[in-house]
C-alpha positions as CSV (number, residue, x, y, z in Angstrom):
1,M,0.0,0.0,-0.1
2,S,1.4,3.3,-1.0
3,D,1.4,6.6,1.2
4,S,-1.5,8.0,-0.8
5,D,-3.6,4.9,0.1
6,D,-2.8,5.2,3.8
7,P,-5.3,7.3,5.8
8,K,-2.9,8.2,8.3
9,A,-0.3,9.4,5.8
10,V,-2.9,11.5,4.2
11,A,-4.0,13.1,7.5
12,A,-0.3,13.9,8.3
13,K,0.1,15.8,5.0
14,P,0.6,19.6,5.5
15,L,-1.7,22.0,3.8
16,L,1.1,24.0,2.7
17,D,4.7,22.6,2.1
18,V,7.4,25.1,1.0
19,R,10.7,23.6,0.3
20,G,13.9,25.5,-0.6
21,L,12.2,28.6,-1.5
22,T,14.7,31.2,-2.8
23,T,13.5,34.6,-4.3
24,E,15.6,37.2,-6.1
25,F,15.1,40.7,-7.2
26,H,16.9,41.7,-10.3
27,G,17.9,45.3,-10.7
28,D,19.8,47.0,-13.5
29,D,23.2,46.3,-11.8
30,R,22.5,44.1,-8.9
31,V,20.7,41.1,-7.6
32,V,19.0,41.1,-4.0
33,R,18.2,37.7,-2.7
34,A,15.4,38.4,-0.4
35,V,14.6,34.8,0.6
36,D,17.3,32.2,0.6
37,G,16.3,28.6,0.8
38,V,13.6,28.6,3.2
39,S,11.6,25.3,4.1
40,F,8.6,25.1,6.2
41,T,5.2,23.5,6.5
42,V,1.6,24.7,7.5
43,G,-0.7,22.1,8.7
44,K,-4.5,22.3,8.6
45,G,-5.9,24.3,11.3
46,E,-2.4,25.2,12.5
47,A,-1.2,29.1,13.1
48,V,2.4,29.7,12.2
49,G,4.3,33.0,13.0
50,I,7.1,34.3,11.0
51,V,9.1,36.9,12.7
52,G,12.2,39.0,12.3
53,E,13.3,42.5,11.6
54,S,12.2,44.8,8.7
55,G,14.0,43.5,5.5
56,S,14.4,39.9,6.8
57,G,12.3,38.4,4.0
58,K,9.0,37.9,5.8
59,S,6.7,39.6,3.3
60,A,8.9,38.6,0.3
61,T,8.1,34.8,1.3
62,A,4.4,35.4,1.6
63,L,4.4,37.2,-1.8
64,S,6.5,34.4,-3.4
65,I,3.9,31.8,-2.3
66,L,1.1,33.6,-3.7
67,G,3.0,34.7,-6.9
68,L,2.5,38.4,-6.2
69,L,6.1,39.2,-7.2
70,P,7.1,41.9,-9.8
71,E,8.1,40.9,-13.3
72,R,11.9,41.2,-12.4
73,A,11.8,38.8,-9.4
74,T,12.7,35.0,-9.8
75,T,11.8,32.1,-7.6
76,A,13.3,28.6,-7.3
77,G,12.3,25.8,-5.1
78,S,8.8,24.3,-4.6
79,V,5.5,25.5,-3.0
80,V,2.8,22.7,-2.7
81,F,-0.6,23.7,-1.5
82,D,-2.8,20.7,-0.7
83,G,-1.0,18.5,-3.1
84,A,-0.9,21.0,-6.0
85,D,2.4,22.6,-7.3
86,V,1.5,26.3,-7.0
87,F,4.6,27.3,-9.3
88,G,3.4,24.9,-11.9
89,L,-0.1,26.5,-12.2
90,S,-1.3,28.4,-15.0
91,P,-2.2,32.3,-14.5
92,A,-5.8,31.5,-14.6
93,A,-5.4,28.7,-12.0
94,L,-3.1,30.9,-9.7
95,R,-5.8,33.7,-9.7
96,S,-8.5,31.3,-8.8
97,L,-6.2,29.8,-5.9
98,R,-5.6,33.4,-4.5
99,G,-8.7,34.6,-2.8
100,R,-10.6,31.4,-3.2
101,R,-8.4,29.0,-1.2
102,I,-5.5,31.2,-0.1
103,A,-6.3,34.9,1.1
104,M,-3.9,37.4,2.2
105,V,-4.4,40.6,4.5
106,F,-1.8,43.1,3.7
107,Q,0.1,45.4,5.8
108,D,-1.6,48.8,5.2
109,P,-5.4,48.6,4.7
110,M,-5.4,52.1,3.5
111,T,-3.3,51.5,0.5
112,S,-5.0,48.0,0.0
113,L,-8.5,49.4,-0.5
114,N,-9.6,51.5,-3.4
115,P,-10.0,55.0,-2.1
116,Y,-12.6,55.8,-5.0
117,L,-14.8,52.7,-4.4
118,R,-17.2,52.4,-1.7
119,I,-16.9,49.3,0.6
120,E,-19.9,47.5,-0.7
121,D,-18.3,47.5,-4.2
122,Q,-14.9,46.3,-3.2
123,L,-16.3,43.4,-1.0
124,A,-18.9,42.5,-3.6
125,E,-16.5,42.2,-6.5
126,V,-14.5,39.5,-4.6
127,A,-17.6,37.4,-4.1
128,V,-18.9,37.9,-7.7
129,L,-15.7,37.0,-9.2
130,H,-14.6,33.9,-7.2
131,L,-18.0,32.7,-5.8
132,R,-20.2,33.6,-9.2
133,L,-22.9,35.1,-6.8
134,S,-25.4,37.6,-8.1
135,R,-24.6,41.3,-7.0
136,R,-27.4,41.2,-4.4
137,D,-26.3,37.8,-2.9
138,A,-22.6,39.1,-2.9
139,K,-23.7,42.3,-0.9
140,A,-25.7,40.2,1.7
141,R,-22.7,38.0,2.4
142,A,-20.6,41.0,2.5
143,V,-22.9,42.4,5.1
144,A,-22.8,39.3,7.2
145,L,-19.2,39.1,7.2
146,L,-18.8,42.8,8.2
147,D,-21.1,42.1,11.1
148,R,-19.1,39.1,12.0
149,V,-15.8,40.9,12.2
150,G,-17.3,43.4,14.5
151,I,-18.3,46.3,12.6
152,A,-21.4,47.8,14.2
153,D,-24.3,49.0,11.8
154,A,-22.6,46.8,8.9
155,K,-25.2,47.5,6.3
156,S,-24.9,51.3,6.4
157,R,-21.1,51.0,6.7
158,M,-21.2,49.3,3.3
159,R,-21.9,52.7,1.9
160,S,-18.8,54.2,3.3
161,Y,-15.4,55.1,1.6
162,P,-12.1,53.9,3.0
163,H,-11.1,57.3,4.3
164,E,-14.3,57.4,6.5
165,L,-13.4,54.5,8.5
166,S,-10.9,54.3,11.4
167,G,-7.6,52.2,10.9
168,G,-9.2,49.5,13.1
169,M,-12.3,49.2,10.9
170,R,-10.2,49.2,7.7
171,Q,-8.1,46.1,9.0
172,R,-11.7,44.4,9.7
173,V,-12.8,45.3,6.3
174,M,-9.6,43.7,5.0
175,I,-10.3,40.4,7.1
176,A,-13.9,40.4,6.0
177,M,-12.6,40.7,2.3
178,A,-10.2,37.9,2.8
179,L,-12.8,35.5,4.4
180,L,-15.5,36.1,1.8
181,C,-14.5,32.9,0.0
182,D,-14.0,30.7,3.0
183,P,-10.4,30.2,2.3
184,E,-8.3,27.3,3.8
185,L,-5.2,29.5,4.5
186,L,-5.0,33.1,5.6
187,I,-2.0,35.0,5.5
188,L,-1.7,38.2,7.6
189,D,1.1,40.6,7.1
190,E,1.6,43.0,10.1
191,P,-2.2,43.0,10.7
192,T,-2.0,45.2,13.8
193,T,0.6,47.6,12.7
194,A,-0.3,51.2,13.6
195,L,-3.3,50.2,15.6
196,D,-3.4,51.2,19.3
197,V,-3.2,48.1,22.0
198,T,-6.9,48.0,22.5
199,I,-7.6,47.4,18.8
200,Q,-4.8,45.0,18.5
201,A,-6.4,43.0,21.3
202,Q,-9.6,43.0,19.5
203,I,-8.1,42.0,16.2
204,L,-6.2,39.1,17.9
205,E,-9.3,37.8,19.6
206,L,-11.4,38.1,16.3
207,L,-8.5,35.9,14.5
208,R,-8.5,33.4,17.4
209,E,-12.3,33.1,16.8
210,L,-12.4,32.7,13.2
211,R,-9.7,30.0,13.5
212,R,-11.8,28.1,16.0
213,E,-15.1,28.6,14.0
214,R,-13.6,27.9,10.5
215,G,-10.7,25.6,11.1
216,L,-8.3,28.2,9.4
217,S,-4.8,27.8,8.9
218,I,-2.8,30.9,9.6
219,I,0.5,32.5,8.6
220,L,1.2,35.5,10.7
221,I,4.0,37.9,9.7
222,T,5.1,40.3,12.2
223,H,7.9,41.7,14.2
224,D,5.9,41.8,17.5
225,L,6.5,38.4,19.4
226,G,3.7,39.1,21.8
227,I,1.4,38.8,19.1
228,V,2.9,35.4,18.1
229,L,2.6,34.0,21.6
230,G,-1.1,35.0,21.7
231,L,-2.1,33.3,18.4
232,C,0.4,30.9,17.0
233,D,1.3,27.2,17.5
234,R,4.9,27.6,15.9
235,V,7.1,30.4,15.1
236,M,9.9,30.8,12.7
237,V,12.5,33.4,13.4
238,M,14.1,34.9,10.0
239,Y,17.2,36.9,9.3
240,A,18.8,38.1,6.1
241,G,16.3,35.8,4.1
242,R,17.0,32.7,6.2
243,I,15.2,30.9,8.8
244,V,17.6,30.7,11.8
245,E,15.2,29.1,14.3
246,S,11.8,27.3,14.1
247,S,10.1,26.0,17.2
248,P,6.8,25.4,18.9
249,V,6.0,28.8,20.5
250,V,6.4,28.3,24.5
251,P,9.9,26.6,24.1
252,L,11.3,29.4,22.2
253,F,10.1,32.0,24.6
254,R,11.3,29.9,27.6
255,R,14.6,28.8,25.9
256,P,15.7,30.2,22.6
257,L,18.3,28.4,20.8
258,H,19.9,30.9,18.5
259,P,21.6,34.2,19.5
260,Y,19.5,36.3,17.1
261,T,16.2,34.9,18.8
262,L,17.7,35.7,22.2
263,A,18.5,39.3,21.1
264,L,15.0,39.7,19.9
265,L,13.5,38.6,22.9
266,A,16.0,40.6,25.1
267,S,14.7,43.8,23.2
268,V,11.0,43.2,24.0
269,P,9.6,45.4,26.9
270,R,8.3,43.3,30.1
271,L,4.8,44.2,31.4
272,D,5.9,42.5,34.9
273,G,8.4,45.0,35.4
274,S,11.1,42.2,35.7
275,A,13.5,43.6,33.1
276,E,16.5,45.4,34.7
277,G,17.8,48.6,33.3
278,R,17.6,49.8,29.8
279,L,16.1,47.5,27.2
280,A,18.7,45.7,25.0
281,S,19.4,46.6,21.5
282,I,21.1,44.6,18.5
283,G,24.1,46.5,17.7
284,G,25.1,46.9,14.1
285,M,23.1,46.5,10.7
286,P,21.8,43.7,9.0
287,P,23.9,42.7,5.8
288,R,23.2,44.2,2.4
289,L,21.2,41.4,0.5
290,D,22.6,42.5,-2.7
291,Q,26.1,41.0,-1.7
292,G,25.0,37.7,-1.2
293,P,24.8,34.7,-1.3
294,F,26.5,34.3,1.8
295,R,28.8,31.3,2.8
296,E,29.3,32.7,6.4
297,C,26.8,33.5,9.1
298,T,25.0,36.5,8.4
299,F,24.5,37.3,11.9
300,A,28.0,36.8,12.8
301,P,29.1,40.7,12.6
302,R,26.4,41.6,15.2
303,C,26.6,38.4,17.5
304,V,28.0,38.6,21.0
305,F,28.8,34.9,20.8
306,V,30.7,35.0,17.5
307,H,33.8,32.8,16.9
308,D,36.0,32.1,14.0
309,A,33.9,29.2,12.4
310,C,31.0,31.6,12.2
311,R,33.0,33.7,9.7
312,T,33.7,31.0,7.4
313,R,30.6,28.8,7.1
314,D,26.9,29.2,7.6
315,P,25.7,26.9,10.3
316,D,23.2,24.1,9.2
317,L,19.7,24.3,10.4
318,V,19.3,21.2,12.7
319,V,16.7,19.6,14.8
320,V,17.0,20.2,18.5
321,E,15.1,18.3,21.2
322,P,12.5,20.6,22.7
323,P,13.3,21.6,26.1
324,G,10.7,19.8,28.2
325,D,7.8,21.2,26.6
326,A,5.3,19.1,24.7
327,V,5.3,20.0,20.9
328,S,2.5,21.1,18.9
329,A,0.6,18.0,17.6
330,V,-0.8,20.0,14.7
331,G,0.9,20.0,11.4
332,D,3.9,18.1,9.8
333,A,6.0,16.0,12.1
334,R,9.1,17.3,10.5
335,D,8.4,20.8,12.0
336,A,7.2,19.5,15.4
337,S,10.6,19.7,17.0
338,A,12.6,22.8,17.8
339,R,15.3,23.8,14.8
340,A,18.1,26.1,14.9
341,R,21.3,26.9,13.2
342,R,24.0,24.8,14.5
343,C,25.2,27.7,16.6
344,V,23.1,26.6,19.6
345,L,23.5,29.0,22.6
346,P,25.8,27.6,25.3
347,A,23.7,26.4,28.4
348,E,25.0,29.1,30.7
349,R,23.5,31.7,28.3
350,M,20.0,30.4,28.4
351,P,17.4,32.5,29.9
């Protein structure tokens, strides 16, 4: 019996399987490798966070998966969604996949929404295009979803233009638009950026509720580690286009394995007042990605634990036993254990 005939093997297959993803942006006289050999999976119903500084390759990874890159960008590797090779799809099939089965909420809802169209026209267009609904049914579905995402008096708000809504309301509209076609995978790029903490909490609670109700798989892209802790099962830490650590969320917070992860956590303010002195900062600057591909550890110039070997080769990403915490049972077993570049922190430096 083959794996395809084995019910257990079928159940274990991830919804999204990304292997060796590399993305380059080609300019007139330089090439920027924004994503460098990234591999990960997302299971059905699983929430995976991608964190890192600006320019680490988080958004480029998401845009590569969806085929939303500019003309002068190239990709290599494989992206398989529910058994289908995304890079092998025709343009029409890829357009059908986007929005219908995979949806994305972009970072800035003000620039994502058309300022010249009312909310009802923008929402109805999605349902008419992907679900083949009548205009009337599409608007009714849009009103129901606006109500579900917490917009009061949704029917009258449908007549509003984007500039007439607050930042939190615009973000809710974008989430409603993404959910119009009942996608299986929702990608969120900095969904709470520029929102005050109260609205951030409301958006996160909404996402948790929608995940429970719909069995959504989620990829959350953010620089905010607190948001990841509140929503995700697993987290991947990216630096200079590479994954430097991947782990279930709780073990990563309790015992980070890579110096960059430790530095990120040290720079997060603590609400319990236990931090001593000033917040830590990461000295130096990230490497210029147009000077790659890199054979050495890209974090070496900024790392306080650097040694000679770091400057000669990039450590491998290896499986490390999780530090005493039960790993997530959701998703692909290959990603259940903690992973980090081989420069695992010495035990005496663990928090």
